[in-house]
Every structure is written in structure tokens, then in C-alpha cells.
C-alpha positions in Angstrom: -24.7 2.4 -0.9 -21.1 1.4 -1.6 -21.6 1.1 -5.3 -23.2 4.6 -5.4 -20.4 5.9 -3.3 -17.9 4.6 -5.8 -19.7 6.3 -8.7 -19.6 9.6 -6.8 -15.9 9.2 -6.1 -15.3 8.4 -9.8 -16.9 11.8 -10.7 -14.7 13.5 -8.1 -11.6 12.0 -9.6 -12.8 13.2 -13.0 -13.1 16.7 -11.6 -9.5 16.5 -10.6 -8.7 15.7 -14.3 -6.9 12.5 -13.5 -7.4 9.8 -16.2 -8.0 6.4 -14.5 -5.2 3.9 -14.9 -5.8 1.4 -17.7 -4.8 -1.3 -15.1 -7.5 -0.2 -12.6 -10.1 -2.8 -11.4 -13.5 -2.4 -12.9 -15.1 -1.2 -9.7 -14.5 -0.6 -6.0 -15.3 -3.7 -4.1 -18.2 -3.9 -1.6 -16.7 -3.5 1.8 -19.4 -4.6 4.4 -19.5 -2.8 7.7 -17.1 -3.8 10.4 -18.7 -3.9 13.9 -17.2 -1.1 16.0 -16.0 1.0 13.1 -17.6 4.2 11.7 -15.9 6.4 9.1 -16.4 9.3 6.8 -14.7 11.9 4.6 -15.1 15.5 3.6 -13.6 18.3 1.6 -11.4 20.3 4.0 -9.6 22.6 1.5 -6.1 21.4 2.5 -4.9 21.6 -1.2 -7.5 20.2 -3.6 -10.7 21.8 -4.7 -13.9 19.9 -5.5 -12.8 16.7 -3.8 -12.6 15.1 -0.4 -9.2 15.3 1.3 -9.9 14.5 5.0 -10.9 11.1 6.4 -11.9 10.0 9.9 -12.2 6.5 11.4 -14.0 6.2 14.8 -13.3 3.0 16.7 -15.2 1.5 19.7 -13.6 1.4 23.1 -11.3 -1.7 23.5 -10.0 -1.6 19.9 -6.4 -2.9 19.6 -3.9 -1.6 17.0 -0.8 -2.7 15.1 1.3 -0.5 12.7 4.2 -0.4 10.3 5.9 2.8 9.3 8.5 4.2 6.9 12.2 3.6 7.6 13.0 7.0 6.2 15.3 9.0 8.4 13.3 12.2 7.4 9.9 10.8 8.4 7.1 13.3 8.9 5.6 14.4 12.2 2.5 12.2 11.8 4.7 9.1 11.5 6.6 10.0 14.7 3.3 10.6 16.5 1.9 7.2 15.5 5.1 5.4 16.4 4.8 6.8 19.9 1.0 6.1 20.1 1.5 2.5 19.0 3.2 1.7 22.3 -0.1 1.9 24.0 -1.7 -0.8 21.8 -5.1 1.0 21.7 -6.9 3.0 19.1 -10.1 5.0 19.1 -9.7 7.3 16.0 -7.7 7.7 12.8 -7.4 11.0 11.1 -5.9 11.1 7.5 -5.5 14.0 5.1 -4.2 14.2 1.6 -2.6 17.1 -0.3 0.0 17.9 2.3 2.4 15.4 4.0 3.2 17.6 7.0 6.8 16.4 6.6 9.9 18.5 7.0 7.8 21.2 8.7 9.7 21.5 12.0 7.9 22.5 15.2 4.9 23.8 13.1 4.3 20.3 11.9 4.5 18.8 15.4 2.1 21.5 16.6 -0.4 20.6 13.9 -0.2 16.9 14.8 -0.6 17.6 18.5 -3.6 19.9 17.9 -5.2 17.3 15.6 -4.7 14.5 18.1 -6.2 16.5 20.9 -9.2 17.6 18.9 -10.0 14.1 17.7 -9.5 12.7 21.2 -12.0 15.2 22.6 -14.6 14.1 20.0 -14.0 10.4 20.4 -13.8 10.6 24.2 -10.3 9.1 24.5 -6.7 9.9 25.2 -4.7 11.7 22.4 -2.4 8.7 22.4 -5.3 6.6 21.1 -5.5 8.8 18.0 -3.5 7.8 14.9 -2.7 10.5 12.3 -1.4 10.2 8.8 -0.8 12.8 6.1 0.2 12.5 2.4 1.1 15.0 -0.2 3.6 17.8 -0.8 6.7 17.9 1.6 7.8 21.1 3.4 4.6 23.1 3.4 3.1 23.6 7.0 -0.6 23.1 7.6 -2.0 25.7 10.1 -2.3 24.0 13.4 -6.1 24.8 13.7 -7.0 23.9 10.1 -7.8 20.1 10.5 -9.1 20.4 14.1 -11.6 23.0 12.9 -13.0 20.5 10.4 -13.2 17.5 12.7 -16.5 18.4 14.5 -18.3 18.5 11.1 -16.7 15.3 10.0 -17.4 13.6 13.3 -21.2 14.1 12.7 -20.9 12.6 9.2 -19.4 9.2 10.0 -21.4 6.0 9.2 -20.5 2.3 8.9 -20.5 2.2 5.1 -18.2 5.0 3.8 -15.2 2.9 2.9 -15.1 4.2 -0.7 -15.4 7.8 0.4 -12.5 7.3 2.8 -10.4 5.5 0.2 -10.9 8.4 -2.2 -10.2 11.1 0.3 -6.6 9.8 1.0 -5.5 9.8 -2.6 -2.9 12.2 -4.1 -1.8 11.2 -7.6 -3.8 8.0 -7.4 -6.4 7.6 -10.2 -8.7 5.3 -8.3 -9.6 4.4 -4.7 -8.2 1.1 -3.5 -10.2 -1.3 -1.3 -10.2 -5.0 -0.4 -12.0 -7.3 2.0 -11.7 -10.9 3.2 -13.3 -13.2 5.8 -11.8 -15.9 8.0 -12.6 -18.1 11.0 -11.0 -18.0 14.3 -12.2 -21.2 15.9 -15.9 -21.3 15.0 -16.3 -17.5 14.8 -16.3 -15.8 11.4 -14.4 -12.5 11.3 -13.9 -9.9 8.5 -11.0 -7.7 7.4 -11.5 -4.5 5.4 -8.8 -2.3 4.1 -8.2 0.8 1.9 -4.9 2.2 0.7 -3.4 5.0 -1.3 -0.2 5.0 -3.4 0.8 5.7 -7.0 4.3 7.3 -7.0 7.2 7.4 -4.5 6.6 3.7 -4.2 9.5 1.5 -3.0 9.5 -1.4 -0.6 11.0 -0.1 2.7 7.8 -0.8 4.8 6.2 0.3 1.5 5.6 3.8 0.3 2.0 4.3 0.8 -0.8 4.6 3.4 -3.0 1.7 4.3 -5.8 1.4 6.9 -7.3 -2.0 7.8 -10.0 -2.9 10.3 -11.3 -6.2 11.6 -14.0 -7.2 14.1 -11.7 -9.9 15.4 -10.7 -10.1 19.1 -6.9 -10.0 18.9 -4.5 -8.6 21.5 -2.2 -5.9 20.3 1.0 -8.0 20.4 -0.5 -10.8 18.4 -2.0 -8.3 16.0 1.4 -6.7 15.4 2.9 -10.1 14.6 0.2 -10.8 12.0 0.6 -7.3 10.4 4.4 -7.4 10.3 4.4 -10.7 8.4 1.6 -9.5 6.0 3.4 -6.3 5.2 6.7 -8.1 4.5 4.9 -10.4 2.0 2.9 -7.7 0.3 3.6 -4.0 0.6 7.3 -4.7 1.0 7.3 -6.6 -2.3 6.1 -3.8 -4.6 7.9 -1.0 -6.3 7.0 1.7 -8.8 10.0 4.0 -8.8 12.5 2.9 -6.0 11.7 6.0 -3.9 10.7 5.7 -0.2 8.3 8.3 1.2 8.6 10.3 4.5 5.0 9.3 5.3 4.5 5.6 4.9 2.0 4.1 7.4 0.0 1.0 7.6 -2.4 0.6 10.6 -4.5 -2.4 11.5 -7.2 -2.1 14.1 -9.2 -4.9 15.8 -12.4 -4.0 17.5 -13.0 -7.4 19.2 -16.7 -7.3 18.4 -16.7 -10.7 16.7 -16.2 -12.2 20.2 -13.8 -15.0 19.2 -11.5 -16.4 21.9 -8.4 -14.3 22.2 -5.3 -16.0 20.7 -2.2 -16.4 22.8 0.2 -15.0 20.1 0.7 -14.4 16.4 1.9 -18.0 16.1 -1.3 -19.4 17.7 -2.6 -22.1 15.2 -6.1 -20.7 15.7 -4.9 -17.5 14.0 -3.6 -19.1 10.8 -6.7 -18.4 8.7 -7.1 -14.9 10.0 -3.4 -14.2 9.3 -3.9 -15.4 5.7 -6.9 -13.1 5.3 -4.9 -10.1 6.5 -2.2 -11.0 4.1 -4.7 -11.4 1.3 -6.1 -7.9 1.9 -2.6 -6.4 2.1 -1.5 -8.1 -1.1 -4.7 -7.1 -3.0 -4.1 -3.5 -1.9 -0.4 -3.6 -2.7 -1.0 -4.9 -6.2 -3.7 -2.2 -6.8 -1.0 0.4 -5.9 1.3 -1.1 -8.6 -1.6 -1.0 -11.1 -2.0 2.7 -10.3 1.7 3.4 -10.7 2.2 6.9 -12.1 1.9 6.6 -15.9 1.7 2.8 -15.7 0.4 0.8 -18.7 1.6 -2.7 -17.7 1.5 -4.8 -14.5 4.7 -6.8 -14.0 5.2 -9.9 -11.8 8.8 -11.0 -11.3 9.4 -14.4 -9.8 12.9 -15.4 -8.7 13.8 -19.0 -7.8 17.0 -20.9 -7.1 18.6 -18.1 -5.1 20.7 -18.6 -1.9 17.8 -17.7 0.3 14.3 -16.1 0.1 15.8 -12.8 1.1 18.4 -13.1 -1.7 15.7 -13.9 -4.2 13.7 -10.9 -3.1 16.7 -8.6 -3.5 17.4 -9.9 -7.0 13.7 -9.5 -7.9 13.7 -5.9 -6.7 16.9 -5.2 -8.6 15.1 -6.2 -11.8 11.9 -4.4 -10.8 13.7 -1.2 -10.0 15.8 -1.1 -13.1 14.8 1.9 -15.3 16.2 0.0 -18.3 14.0 -3.1 -17.6 11.0 -0.9 -16.9 11.4 1.2 -20.1 11.9 -1.9 -22.2 8.6 -3.2 -20.9 6.9 0.1 -21.6 8.3 -0.1 -25.2 7.2 -3.7 -25.6 10.8 -4.7 -26.2 11.7 -8.3 -25.4 15.2 -7.1 -24.4 16.1 -9.9 -21.9 19.7 -8.7 -21.7 18.5 -6.0 -19.4 17.3 -8.7 -17.0 20.7 -10.3 -17.1 22.2 -6.9 -16.2 19.8 -6.4 -13.3 20.6 -9.8 -11.8 24.3 -9.2 -12.0 24.1 -5.8 -10.2 21.9 -7.0 -7.3 24.8 -7.8 -5.0 23.5 -11.3 -4.5 25.4 -14.4 -5.6 24.6 -15.4 -9.2 26.3 -17.6 -11.8 26.0 -16.5 -15.4 26.2 -20.1 -16.7 23.3 -21.3 -14.5 20.9 -18.4 -15.2 17.6 -19.3 -16.8 15.2 -16.6 -17.9 11.6 -16.9 -19.0 9.2 -14.2 -20.2 5.5 -15.1 -20.6 6.4 -18.8 -19.9 8.9 -18.9 -22.8 12.4 -20.1 -21.9 14.9 -17.6 -23.4 18.3 -18.4 -21.8 19.8 -21.5 -20.2 23.4 -22.4 -19.2 24.7 -19.0 -19.9 23.4 -18.5 -23.5 20.2 -18.2 -25.5 18.4 -21.6 -25.9 18.8 -23.2 -29.4 16.1 -22.3 -31.8 14.8 -19.5 -29.6 11.8 -17.8 -31.3 11.2 -14.3 -30.0 7.7 -14.0 -31.6 5.6 -15.3 -28.7 7.6 -13.2 -26.2 7.0 -10.1 -28.3 3.3 -10.9 -28.3 3.3 -11.3 -24.5 5.0 -7.9 -24.1 2.1 -6.3 -26.0 -0.3 -7.3 -23.2 -1.0 -5.5 -19.9 0.1 -8.4 -17.7 3.8 -9.2 -17.9 5.3 -12.3 -16.3 9.1 -12.6 -15.9 10.7 -15.6 -14.1 14.4 -16.0 -13.3 16.0 -19.2 -12.0 19.4 -18.4 -10.4 20.2 -22.1 -10.2 22.1 -22.0 -6.9 19.7 -22.8 -4.0 16.2 -23.0 -2.8 15.4 -19.3 -2.2 12.4 -17.9 -4.0 10.3 -14.7 -4.0 7.9 -12.8 -6.1 7.8 -9.0 -6.5 5.5 -6.7 -8.4 6.2 -3.5 -10.4 4.9 -1.6 -13.4 6.5 -0.1 -16.5 8.1 3.3 -16.7 6.5 5.7 -19.2 6.6 9.3 -20.2 3.5 9.7 -18.1 5.6 9.3 -14.9 7.7 12.3 -15.9 4.6 14.4 -16.8 2.9 13.7 -13.5 5.9 14.4 -11.3 7.1 17.4 -13.3 3.8 19.1 -12.5 3.3 17.6 -9.0 3.4 20.9 -7.1 1.4 23.0 -9.6 
């Protein structure tokens, strides 16, 4: 069923005339059902024609929830609704639309969110505060308050346990493929599963992470512990990616735990019994985050940047992001130009402590600089060959401390300009 669903969604993407990223995975993974979760998607005519643009998750009673949201000071009404709903720690439904972010829409936007929450709550048999809402797309264009609520009854009758691929495709905007990931873990002797889908392609910068992500597990985890697990996972995954350094008004990641697996409830996020589960959540988040980078608007290369020897892990991360966000570095990679001088530049502008005479740079495993100069006998040929590939590895040793971090980005091509120049048309 999932494989067939993915094929259907590929055809829907083709109808939207979006060429699939050359860095895309070969197929959407098989995401087995999660006990206590039903979901589905439909064409709601919000912006796109001939493709799904509205998704719904229905969650059994007793489901706990954790979330992470954009730090943008111009966040949209759906984000503000979710931040308030999160205080209750319970979730029974998630409603997500694409094509319109319902951001910067004033009272009209708040009215739409309220009407959507109330309509979904009535169908799910819960409080509006147990409904989580997310929107992605164009900023500043109101959605009529009754538009999404009028579609929900139909969608409510369409949900099943196995529509993860449909839901993943329905939340896309400039994405060229749906993004999904799954993992299993044990809490005590009980096996639990984590499924997730995400969207993201442009306006991607690590400040919670510019994207939408929805994860579900059958584990029995209290809301406070679940929040601790998600916060750590987000910091090590979605907050370590960047496509273009821009932070969205709509970023949201939601993790729901239905409790159906029946494992003993952990005392906190630091409970040793949760270690394997926390690693599974992080693995799903990292897989989704890297798929977002692989779908970066116009991307042709996936870039991993590892920084070691910084004053702290936080300093290493900031240096890595300075490199990853540099248009000069990213265009050099797009042009297959082994211009390591641009990496030196990006390290120096990061605001973190660095010593020119200690800096060591490697590309594709080849050492280029050491002790403030090019290594004797440096041969650029293997580096040039590495730059021709789709997977680019850059490592920088600052030589000052023990701090280390890895961040992920993509190259910057003419395709990025083309996509964003036509975004509203």
C-alpha cells in the first residue's frame, strides 16, 4: 500500500511540473502503522490544482505531545495556536495545509485557525486545545475562515493507518519529493516505533529549523519527558541544517506519543530507560533533516561540514554554519571549484575564536592547509575530482579546543533563483 501510494504521489508531483531533486532518495520508505494513529490527505483547492494540499492526523485519546517552533518574531497564527495548545500536553488531531502559510494575515488568520481547531475538535471528539495546526506557503494571503473546516468532514472519513506517503506529499510546497523516516527502539523489554514526515526545500535556516515535521510513536511517554527528548533531537538535527540562511514564519515540529505500546512510563527525559528511544527519535529527525537539505531549492550537491578543535561545541556549530551559509562557499561548490580560500574567509567571519596559523582544512579527506599555509606539495587534482561528485565532505580543525559539530547544507545554483523568482506565480 505504501509503495503504491508513493508512486501515486510521484505522479502528482509530476503534474505540478517539479523535477525531482537529483539528490532525492530512490523511494519513500515503508512506514508501518503506528497504533493509535490514523491519517489521510486530500485536494482542498487552497492553492494548488491536481494535488493534495490538506493532511489530517487523528490520534487516540491519551496521546501526549511535544513541539518545537520557529523563533521568528513574525510567526504565523498557526504557530501561536500550537504554542498555546502545547501547554496542555495532549493531542487528538493535527491539521496541516500547504500553499498558504496563513502568516501576516492579522485577525483573519486567527479566525481561520480558531475555526479550523473547533471543526477538527468536533470531529475528533476533543477540546480545540488538543488540535495542532500548521500551514506552509505564501505569506500575507488570508484563507477564508470556513475553507479548511468545510473540507475536514470529508477528510475525516478518509483516514487510515497507512497514508504516511499521502500526508508527506500533501504538506509540500516547493519540495520535489515527500520525506519520510522510521525507526524502532526498546524501552525496557517493549519495542516501540517512531514514524515521521517533513517538508522543507527553501527558506531553510537553523533557528528551530525552517520546515514542518510531524512524528508519531506508540511509546508511552509523559509530555514533559517527550518534550525533553524532542528538544535534544531537534537541536542535533533540524537545527544543524541550512539551505539559504532564511528562517520561516511557520516552522513547527510536533511529536505525538499514543502510549499504545504499553511500556512503563519513564520518569523524565534523562531516564536511562529512554536512551534507545531518544536515539531513535534523533535518528528519524536527522534522516528527515538531511532529506530536506537534499531537496534544497536548485540543489545538486549535498554538503557535510565538520568542525573540530573549537572552543566549545556551540562555537564549532556557529563556525560550521558560517561556512554552510556563505554564498561564496556554496556557489564555489556548485561550480565544482576547489576554492578553499572561501572556507578560510567564512571561518574568520564567524565571530568565534580562530587562529589563522592553526587552521587545518580538508576537502574529501585531502589535507589542503596546515599551520597557516598550503601544505607542501599540495595536489588539487583529487579535490577537484571530489568536487565533481554529489556528496561533498569538508572538515575544518580550528586547533584551539575540544569543541566539535557537524552541519549539513547544499550548493547554491541558478535553480534557486528560478524557483524563488516565480514562487507566487
